[in-house]
N, C-alpha and C positions, 0 to 999 in steps of 0.2 A: 554363458557367462555375461556377455554384453546385454542380453535381455534381462537378466537378473539385476544388473547394475541399473539399467534404465527403469525397471519397475521400482527399485528402491528409491531412485531419484524422484519419480513421480509421486510415490507415496509420501515422501518427505515434503514435497512441494505442497501437497494437500494438507499437511500438518500446520501450515501457516495459520496464525490467529485470524479470526473472522474480521477483526479490525484491519489487519494488513491486507487481507483479500479484498475488502471493500475499498480500501484506498487504491490498490492496484487496479481494480475494475474501473474506478472513477478516472484514474490517470490514463488507462487504455482507451476509454471512451473519448476523453479530451484529445489525446494524441491522434485518434482516428478522425478527428474533425468535429466532435461533439462540443456543444457549447453548454456549460452549466447554466441552467435557467433559474435555479432556486438557491440563493446564497445560504439559506438556513440549512439546507441539506449538506452543502459544502462545509459549513461550520460544524455541523453535527459529526461528520466524518472526521474532521480535524480534532474535535474534542475526544472522540472515541480513540484516536491515536495518541491521546495524552497531551495535545497541544492546547495552550490557552489562546483563545481567539476572541477578539473584540467584535461586537456586532457591527461596528463601523469600519472594520478592516476591509480593504479591497479584496474582491474575490481572487484576483490574480495573485496577490500576495499570499493569501491563504492556500491557494493551489500549489504555489512554490514551496511553502512550508510542509504541505502534505507530501509533495514529491520527495523532499529531503527526509521526512520521517519514514516514509515507505522504504526508501533506499537504505537508511540506517537499519531498519527492522529486518529487511531482506538480507543485508550483509551480515548482521548478527546471527540470523538463522543459518546462513551459509557457513559462517565460521564455526558455529556449533555443530553443524552437519559434518564439517571436516574433522572434528575431534572424535567422531564415532568410528 
């Protein structure tokens, strides 16, 4: 029973959108001590998440907005998961 529950949770985690996965991977790398070297990549990830980003925006600000968007998306996915 526990193994089935765990397998279901893992399967649903993999069902996250590619945009959310990419955002989570970026944030995990930053949290692990990685430093984003290319602001264009950061901006592309933000835009893929539906954020409007100015090319003159500070990378730190954009990362904060990505973090909030990923959290919202993950929470929405978790809430939807709870309805099943």
